[in-house]
C-alpha positions, -999 to +999 in steps of 0.1 A: -660-140+749-630-164+739-628-142+708-630-105+721-608-112+747-582-128+723-589-095+703-582-077+732-553-093+742-567-094+773-578-126+800-616-141+795-623-128+827-609-095+821-633-092+791-660-103+813-658-078+836-658-051+809-688-064+791-708-068+827-700-032+830-706-019+794-743-043+797-746-020+834-747+007+815-771+000+789-741+000+760-738-035+747-760-063+754-757-104+755-770-127+736-770-167+740-766-184+708-798-202+696-784-239+687-759-240+719-769-215+749-734-217+756-725-195+730-726-158+742-731-129+714-725-094+721-738-064+704-740-026+708-774-013+720-787+017+701-769+041+727-737+020+723-738+029+684-742+067+695-708+066+718-693+042+692-701+069+665-686+101+689-656+080+699-645+077+662-652+108+654-634+118+687-605+102+673-608+114+636-602+150+645-567+140+669-553+125+643-565+152+622-550+176+644-514+157+644-516+153+609-517+194+607-491+197+630-464+177+610-447+184+577-456+160+546-423+144+551-430+139+592-466+124+582-453+098+561-426+089+588-455+086+611-479+064+585-449+042+582-443+039+623-480+036+631-477+003+606-447-012+620-469-008+652-499-029+640-476-053+627-469-062+660-503-064+668-515-089+641 
């Protein structure tokens, strides 16, 4: 949970709550470490993988719509801005 929380820039408590909801909906499953039972690994279920694929396709379609609404110059500026924003989160 600590690794997921750090990646998501949220507290461990917040991440635990989010994972609990996803487990209850059948999107992810928890697995304990074999060597250290304190370690909890989280994996997508088949249902979770299907939803992840749909979600990714939705994002790609949205990006495509945005790109087609912009000129080539605007697209280049958008890419530059997104790269700068992403660098802040790294």
